[in-house]
N, C-alpha and C positions, 0 to 999 in steps of 0.2 A: 605763098604756101609754107614756106620755111618760117617767117613770121609767125603764123598762127599755131605753128607746132611748137614754137618756143614761147608762146605766151605764158607768163607767169601765173595769170588768173586761171588758164586752163591747167596747168601742173599742179597748183596748189588748191584746185577746187574741192568741194565736199565730197564730190563722187569719186574724184582721184585718189584722194586720202583714204577714203572708205575701203576701194578696192585694194589699196596698198597695206592698210594695217587689219589684214584679215587674219583670223586666228591661226589658220595653218602656217602662215608666214612667221607669226611671233612664236609658236611653237617650235618651228626649225631653228629660229635665231636662238631660243633658249637652250636647244640641245647644243648648239655650236658653242655658246656661252659656257656651258658646262665643260665642254671638252677644251675649251682655252685655259680652264683653271689648271689643267694638267701640265700646261707649258709656259702659260706668261704668268709673271710676277703679279701679285694682287697685293694692293695698297692695305693699311690696316682698317681703315674705315669702312671699305668695300667688303672685307673679310668678316667685319661685324654684322654688317647687313645680311651677307649671305648665310651666316651661320644662324642668326635670327630665323631667316626664310626657311632655313632647313628644319628648325624646329617647328616653326608653325606649319610647315608641309606636312611634317610626320604626325602632329596632333590632327590636322584636318583628316588625314587618311584613316586614323584610329576612330574619330567620331563618325566618319562616313560608313566604316565597317560596323560600327555598333548599331546605327539606324537603318541599315540595310535590311530589307526584309528577307531576300532570298540571295544566294551566292552569285547568281546569274546577273542580279541587279547590279553588281560591280564587277562586270566580265573584263574591264580595263585593268584590274588591279595587277596581273602580272607584268604588264607595260609600265605601271606606275611606280611597281616594285624595282624594276630595272632603272628607271630614272632617278627615283630616290637614292638607289645604291651608287649610281654614277655620281649624283651630286655630292654625297658624303665623302666619296673617295676623292673627288675633285677638291673639296675643302680640306681634306687631309693633307693632301700634297702642297695645297697652297699654303696652309698653315705650318707644315714642316719647312718649306722654304724660308719662312718669316722667323720661325723659332731658331732654325741652325745659322741664319744669316744674321739676326739681331737679337738672340736670346741674351747676350752679355749686357744689353742696354737696361734690362730691367723687367719686372712682372708684366708689364703692358707692352711688351716688344711684338706679340702677336695680336694685339687688340684687347678691348675692354672685356668682350664676352668670355674669351678663354681665361683671362685674369681672374674675373668674377667667378667662374667655375671653379678654378683651381683654389683660389683662397677661400671660398666658401666651403667646400667639400673638405680641404686637406687641414684648415685652420691652422697653417703654418707648419704642418707635421707631413712632408712628403711620403712618409711611410704608410700614414693612414690612407692617403691618396692613391698609392699603388694597390693598397689592399681592396679599398673599395672599386677601383677600376678593374681589378682581376675579378672580383665576384661579379660585377655587372657583365663582364664578357662571358664568363662561367654560365650564367643565367641565359644569357642571349643564346650562346653557342651550344651548350649542353642540354638545356632544358626546353626552351620555347622552340628554336629553330629546328632541332632534332624532331621534337613532337610533331610540329606543323608539317615539317617535310615528310614524316612518315604518313601522316592522315592523307596529304596530297597524293603520295604515291599509291597508296591503296585505294583512294577514291578514283584515281585515273585509271587504274586496273580494273576495278569492278564496273566502272562507267563503261569502259570498252567492251567487256565481257558481256555486259547485260544489253548492250545497243541492239544486237540482232533480235532478241526477244521483245523489246520495246518496240522496234519498227514493226514486227509481226502483230504485236497487240494493236498499234494504231492501225494497220491494215485490217485487221478483223474487225474493228469498230467501225471503220469507214465502209466494209462490206456489208455489215450488219445494219447500216443506216443510222447508227447510234450517234456519229459525228458527220459533219459536212466536209466536202472537200478543203474548205478554207481552214476549218478546225484541224484537219489532218496535217495540211501543211503547215500549220503553226506549231502544232506538236513535234513534226519532224525537224522543224528549225530549232526549237528548243532544246531537243535532244541532241542535235549536232553541236549547238552552242555549251550545252553542258560538257559534253565530252571534250571539245577543245578547251573549255576553260580549265577543267581538272588537270588534263594535259599539260597545258601551259604552266599551271600552278605547281605541278610536280617538278619542272625545270627551274621555275622562278624562285622556288624555295632555295635553290643552291645559291642563288644571289646573295641571301642574307647570311648563310653560312661562310661563303667566301669573304662577305664584308667583315665577319667578325674576326676571321683569321688575318685578313689584311690590317684591321685596326690594330691587332695584337703585335703583328710585326712592325708596322710603322711606329707604334710607341716604343718599342725595343730599340729601333734604329734611332729615333729621336734621342732617347736618353744617353745611349752609347755615342751617338755621333756628336751630340751637343757637348758631353763632357770632354771628348777628344778635341774639338774645336775651340772650347773655352779654355783648356789647359795650354795647348800647342799653339794656338794662334793669337788668343786673348789675353795669355799671360795671366789666368785666372787660377786660382788654388782648386785643388781637387773638390774640396767641401763646397766652395762657393759655386764652383760649375755645376756640381751635382744638384745642389739646391735650385740653383736658378733654371737650370733646364728640366729638372724634373718636375718642378712647379708648373712650367709651361706645358709640357709633354702631357702631364696627367690631366691638366685643364683641358688640352686640345683633345685628348682621348674621351674625356667625359662628355664634352660637347658633341663628340660624334656618336658615342654608344648610347647616350639616352635617346636620340632620335631613331637609332637602329633597334633599340628595344622596343620602342613605341611601334615602330613598323613591323617588327617581327610579332608582336601581339596582335596586330592588325590582321597580319597573314594567318595566325593561328585561330583568330575569330572567323575569318571567311571560310577556311577550308573545313573547320568543325561545324559549320552553319548548315551542312547537306541534312535534309529532311526536316529542318526547323522553319516554319513560316513565320514570319513578323520580326520586329525588332527584338534584339538581343534583351533589352529590359522587359518588354511585353511577354515574351517566350518564357523568359526566367520566373517572372512574377506569376505567370499562368501556371507553369508546372510546379514550382515551389509550394505555391497557394492550393494545389489541388487537393491536398490532404492536411486539414487543418490539425487533425490528431496527432501527426507527426511533429509539428511545431509545439503541440501541447506538451509531449514527452520531452522535447529539447528544454522547453522552460523547466519541467521538473528537475532534469539533470543540472541545469544551470544553477537552479535554488540550492540543491544538495551541495554541489562545488562551493557556493557561496558561504554555506554555514560550516564548511569543513575547516579544522583547525589548521592555521599555516597558510591557507589562501587568502587573498585579499577579498572583501565581502563586497565592496562598492562596484568594482568592475563587474563581476559576475552576476549581482543582481541587477545592476542596470540593464545589462543584456537579457535577463531572464523576464524583466518588465517590458522590454521592447519585443521581444520574441512571443510572450505571451499576449500583448496587445494585438500582435498582428494576427495570431491564431483566432483570438475572439473576434477581431473584426471580419476576418474571412469567412468563419463559421456564421457570423450573423447575416453576412452579405448572402450566403448560400441558403440559409432558412428563409431570407426574405424573399429570394427568387422562387424557391419551392413554394412558399405560400402564395405569391402572385400567381404562379402557374395554376395550383388549386384553386384560387379564387376566380381566374378566368374560365377555367372549366366548369366549375360551379355556376357561374354566370350564364354560361351557355345552356347548362342543364336547367337552369332556373327560369328560362324564357317560356313563357305560357304556352302549354300545348296547343291551344287554339289560336295562337299567332297566325296570322296568314302566310308570313314568310315560311312558315316550319310546316304547315299544313299543305301548302301549295308548292313547295319545293320539288323540283323535278330535275332528272338527270337526262342530259340529250342523249348520251351512250352510257350503257352500262352493261357489264358481262357479270353474271351471276354463276358461280361455280357450285357444284356438289363438293362434299367434304372430302372426296376422293381425289379432288383435282387440286386441293390447297397446296400439295408440294410443288406445284407448277410456279408458285410465288417465291416459295423459299428454297428453291433447289440449288444444290452447289454444282450441280452437272449441267454444263452448258448454259445459255443465257436464260434469265429469268423471264416470266411472263411479262412483268412490267416493263423491262427494258425491249422487250420485243414490241410491246404496243406502243413504245415511244418512237421505235423506228418505223413502225407503221404510219404514224401520224406524220413523221418526217418524210417518207417516201411519197406517201399521198400529196402532200404539200409541194413537193418537187414535181409530181406528175400531173396533177390537176390546178396547182395554184391555190388550193383550198385548204385552209387550215382546221383540221378535224377538232372538234370540241373536246376537252379533256374526257379520257374514259375511265369511269369510275369501275373498280372490280370489287365484288363483294360475294361471300360465301352465302349459300341459300340452303339450309338444312332439309328444306321441303324437296329439292330434286333428288333424283337417283344420284348415288355416289360419283359415277363418272360422266354427269351429265352437265353441260353448260347450257345457259340460255344467253342471247344478245338482246337487249332491249333498246327501242329506240322511244324516247319520250315516255318512258314506262310501258310502252307495249312490246310485246314479243315479236320480233321480226324474223329470229332464226333459233335453231337449237341443234346440238349435236352430242355425240358421246365420244369420249377420248380414253385411250389406255396410257396412263403417265408413263409407265416404265418400258412401254413398246414403241415401235416405229412403224409409220403407216407407209406401205409401199404401193406404187401404181406403176402400170407398164405404159411409157407415152405412147406406144404404137397402138394400144389398145388391145392387145393380146391377151390370152389367160395368164394368170399368176400360178406357176408351179410350186412354188414354196409353201411349206407348212405355217398356216396360220388361221387366223379368224377373218373370213370373208366380210367386207363392209362395203359402204359408199362413201366417197369422198365427200364430206358436208358441204364444201364449198361449191363442187361442180356436178356433184352427182355422179361420177365416175367410179367404176368398179376399182376396188382398193382392197387391201388385206393388211390387218394388224399382225406383226411378227416381232419376235424377242430380239435383244441386242445381239445375240448370238448368230443371227441370220443377215445382220444388217450389211456386213462387208460381201457377202455372197450375191445379196440383192443388187448392191451397187455394180459389182463386176458383171452383172447380166444386163446393165444399162437401165434399170429400174430407177424411178425417182423413190429417194427415202427421205422422209421428214419425221422430225419428232412431234409429239403431242402439242407442245406451244405453238410450233409453227403452223400445225393444223390449224388450230384456234385462230391465230392471228391472219393466216390467210382468209378464212371464213370472214373475219371482222373488216379485212380489206375489201372483199367483194361488196360485204353489205354497206359500208361507208361508200364506196364508188357508186353503187346503185341508188343509195338514199342522200347522196350529197345535195341535190336540189332542196329537200326538206331541212337538211342541216345548215344550211346556208340562211341564217336568219337576218333580220334587219340589222341587230348589233354587229354580227360577224361581218356583214358587208360594210359596215362603217369603220370597222377596225381594219379592214383591207385597204380601204380609201385612205384613211388616217396614217397607215403605216407607208404610204409611198414617199419616196424621196423628196426632198425639197423643191428639186428642179421641176417637179410636176405640181406644185402648189397653185400656180397661175391657170393651169388646165383645170384643176378642181374648182376653184374660185369661179372661172367662167362657166363652167357646166352646171354646178350645183349651188343653189337651187333654183336659179333663174331660167335654165334650159331644161333641165330634168332633175327630178327627186332622187333621193337615195332610194326609195322604194322602186323606181323605174329601173334604176341600175341593178337593184337586187333581182327583179324579174328577169332582167336579160341574162344575168349571170347564171341563175338557176336554169334557164333554158338552155344555155350552154353546158353547163355540168350535166343535164339531163340526156344530152348526146354525147357525153364523154369527151367534150372539147374542154382542153385546159383554159384557165382564165389566169394563168400566171401573168401573162402579158396584159396586165390590167391598164396601163397606160394607153396602149393601142385601142383596147375596147373602150374607154372613155372618149378617145379621140374619135372613134367611129360614132358612138352614140351623140356626140355633140354636132358631128356632121349630120346625121339624119334626124334628130330630134326637131329641128326647125320644120320639117316637113310633116313629120307624123310621129306621135308618142306611142303609138299602138307597139306592144312588145313584139308582135311577129314580125313587124316592118323593122324594127330596130336589129332584131336578132338577125334577120337576113343580111342586113347591110353590116353588121360586125362580122358576121361568118365569111363575107366576101373580102373584109379587110384582113382577116386571118387567114386566108386561103393558103399562104406558103406553110403555116403551121399546121393546118388541116390535111393538106396533101402530104407533108412530110412524115405526119403520123401514120399514114396509111402505105407509105413506100415499102415495097418487098425486098427481099435479099439482091435482087438483081439492080435495084434501084429505080425500078419503075413501079407506078400505082397501078394496081389492077382495078378495073372497073367493068360494070354492066350497065349498059344504057338502057333507057325506057323507050319502047317503040313509039312512033308518031300515033298509033291507034291508041295505046293506053294513055299518052298524054292528052289526046282529045277526050277520051273518057273520064279522066280525072278532072280536067279542067271543064268540062259540061256539068260535072256532078258537084261543082263547088258553088255554094249560094250563100248570100249576105254579102255585107259590106264590113270592111275594116276588122274590128275585133269580134264581129258577130259571124264573120265567115265559117263555114262548116262543111264538111264533106257530107253529101246526100247519095251515096252510091248504093245500089242495091245489094243485098247480102249475098245473092247467087254470083254477081259480078265481082264483088270484093273476094269471095272464096276462089273464083276463078284465077283472079289476079295472085292471090297468095299462093296457090298451087303453082303456077307458072314461075312466079319469083324464086320460091323455094327448090324449085327443080333446077333452075339456072345457077343459083347459088350453091347448091350442093355439089353440082358437077365441078364448080370452081374450086371448092373446097377439097374434093377428092384430087384434083391436080395440083394441091398446095398453094391455092391462092385464096386470100381473104379479101373478096371483092367486094366493091362500094357500088351503090346504085348511082347513077347521074340521071338527073331529071332537069326539068325547066324551073327557074326560081319561083315562079308562081305557085306551082303545085307541090314543091319539095316537102313543106311541113306536112301536108296530108298523106304524101307516100310514106313518109317517115313514121306517122302516127299508126299506120296500117302495118308496114313491117316491123315496127318496135315490138308488136305483141307476139309475133311468131318467132322473130329472130333479132332480139334485141342488141346483139354485138355488131350488126350490120350497119355500117354508115351509109347515109343517104346524103349526097352531094348536089347542089345546083351547078348549073354551067357556070354561073359566075364565081363559084369557089374553086374553079380549076386555076391554078397559078400557071402564068405563061411559061415559066421554066420547068414545069412539072412534066415528065415523060409518062405516058399512059400506056397501058396495056389494055387493050379492049378486049374482053372475053365473051363477047356476044352481046345479044339484044334481048330484052324480055318482051 
């Protein structure tokens, strides 16, 4: 066992090495190495490598900040800012140790990188080097760092102040159905990340400011300490010591301040990117190029300055040519875009009037408004009608699993000003009247409405209602009445129409879309079922029958599995529907569950079971109910009486029959009470708690 544990082949295997060289371990080792620079001496060759790495790191940060589309895409920037600051301070201390200990040996005492920067910038004159270094420190400390720090501070404050309002806006959109639960969760997450980011940037900006101060102090210490060490310990003259140590110190300061300046610019770009979408070059080009006339005026100013006496002609004229060329190119692009748009519109208009596509075009759903209702589309008070229609489509998709076709909204000057019409495939299916500036109130208990207003009927359900002005809205709410605005009245009516007409709206194309939209894990089920076992048309008929009885088809995989199970025995729609309903028993019973957790039902007596069974004639799809009208009237009267008694007790009861006659009982009940569900005994889920309210 011990030999196996110490087996070198296992210790140095690929899996073991891969687990050891993980990024988190490497990151931790890198942080420890930066801290080690503060304590351990660093050789010249290693210092050169680390200084080059520091410059590379800072340039990488700058390029990432430039190409970042949004500030939150670089949310790790505060941590990176801390690491970059630690690295520069560690390198400052390491170089200080070399300068003070070996500065008397010559210009390369602290490595070739520091020597190169010092020699290139100062050109043998350390006074020039000190001035350049001081200017870099001032630019970094006074201009860039202070500005970006102020932006981060204000952004953090405003972000925190605006968070409650943004949270409420997300909750309002979720309640209205404009966004889904997942979208709301994603927005809340982004809002939290935004607040955390700007709060962290407010504190992280202090790193850059402190780094600039530390760099200035370290430079002064190096010069003073180097002169003292050179004169007192190395027996150098004051001039030689000053020149040697100043050269090294200024070179060291430049090597540190240039990366610091680059990182400060990156911080300024990140925090000033709030509200700007896209990479910096794209955003700047788009906004500067929005108005080519402004660039043309700049061109004129540059030409005037070029010909003015005393000013150089060539620089200003070259700039004028460049800016003028950019203005001309931008204007040409805008004109071409406008021309293309007009040409596309003309192409559409130029299509032959007798083209079949134009003559036979038909809207599945359309709302036509009188001119008095047009403010519902462009209103600034409350949600717009278009937004509410989108919410209706989303709510129906969640409830029935059926994606409503797009709803087209048009004005119709032939209608009365406050009248609307809902059309299904060009045919009118509903109409109503609205008061755009008023509110519709209804008493949920069915009592009389005592407020002043215009009596009317709710267009969706036909209940007694009243239009009142906004001044009575609060009073009606306090009295427990239902208060809705005009747009909500229309969308509620639309919702009921769509639920009623869902079977007709579920076309072959829509059914194919639902099947194709299923996740990849159901691909095998679809390939096994369609078309070898059942066709898309068969699936469409089953789904239409389910929607006709207000059964959700959202669990489409289970429905397809049930069709695949039953189709080998029979492909008749009625047989498949009954089998699918049995598979959806948990869902169907759950939808009927009352507040007490029980499902209220009314059973069909054995006498009526026998009467319906005897009245069914034909086979398979040809089966039909041949019951006498007097017998049907008797059943309807008894059933309505029992169901109304249950409704007065607060129960919305379902009728339970045998599976063989359920479709025929449903066809009778649907004509007089469409909201009543008719279940077969096979559709009662074993875990459903029933509440029997009697027998018909």
